[in-house]
N, C-alpha and C positions, 0 to 999 in steps of 0.2 A: 853488736849497739843499741843501746839505745840509750835518750836525750834526753836527760833530767832539769829541769833549771833549780834550783836554792835557794830558797829567798837564811841568811840572818838577819841575831839580831843579838849585839849586845851589851851586857848588862850595859849602865851604870858603874855598881861597882869595880869594874872588870875591864876597865873598855882601856885604859890606859893602858896596862900589862898587854892585852891583844895588840892593837895597834907595835907599842913596843916587841913585841917577839916577829909581826909581822914588820914590822918596815927595816927587820933586818934579817931578814930570811934574804939569798940568791935565787936568780932564773936556775939554779942546780936543787935548794930548797926546794923551790917548789913541789919543782918535778918530782922531786922523791920523796913529798908526800900528799903526793897528788894518787901518787901512784902509779895505778892503768885507765886514769878517768881521765881525762884530753880537757884540761877545755879553754870551751866555742872561746866567754868573752865575761866577764863578771869587769859587775858596775859598785860603785861606794857610795855609801851615802854615812860619812865622819859625824857631821855631826845630826845625821838621825839616830842613828846610833844601829845601819845595819845595813844588808848587803844583799847584793843578787850573782848573782851567777847559769849558764845557763855548759855542761861539760855531756860528754858521748860516754858509756860509760859500758861494760860490758857486761856485770849487775851490779845492782839496785846492791849487795854485799858490798862489793868496791866501792861505788859514792861512801856508801857509810863505813866503813873504814878508814877515807882520806874521813871526812866527818870525825869520828870517832878519835881523832889527831889532838882534835879543837873543842872538844864537849864543854873541856873544864871551863872556856872561857866565852862559847857563844852554844846560846837555842840553835837550831835550825829548825827546818822544813824541807822534806825534797817530793817535785812535781815531775809524775812521771809528762816530756810536752816531746809534738811535733812539731816538722814543717810542715811546710803549707804543700810538698808535693807530696809528702804521704800523707798526710790526708785524704789531702786532695781521690789519694788513690783509696782511701780507704774506702773512702763511697761514694766511686765512680761502678767498685766491687759490688761493695752491697745492694744497691739501686741498677746492678745486669746491667 
C-alpha cells in the first residue's frame, strides 16, 4: 500500500451542504465511504473551508473512487508521500 496526502477545499456555496452530510455520518458510514482506503489521520479547517488527510491506499484508483463520492461538494488534490523510514531507505539505497 502507499501513503497519500489529500487536500480538499469546500466551495463557499456548498459548504453547509457538505457539513450537513459529513455531520450525519457514523463511523460505519465513514468506513463504507472510504472503501479500501485506510485513513491514518484527518484534519479540518472549517473556517478556512478546507482540510487534509493522510491515507494508506492499495492504489490511487481506490483513493480517487473515495473522493469521487464527494466530487459534487469538494475539490481535492492527491499527493503521494513517504514517511521518514521510507525516504531514508530510498536515499540510502541510491547512495550505495
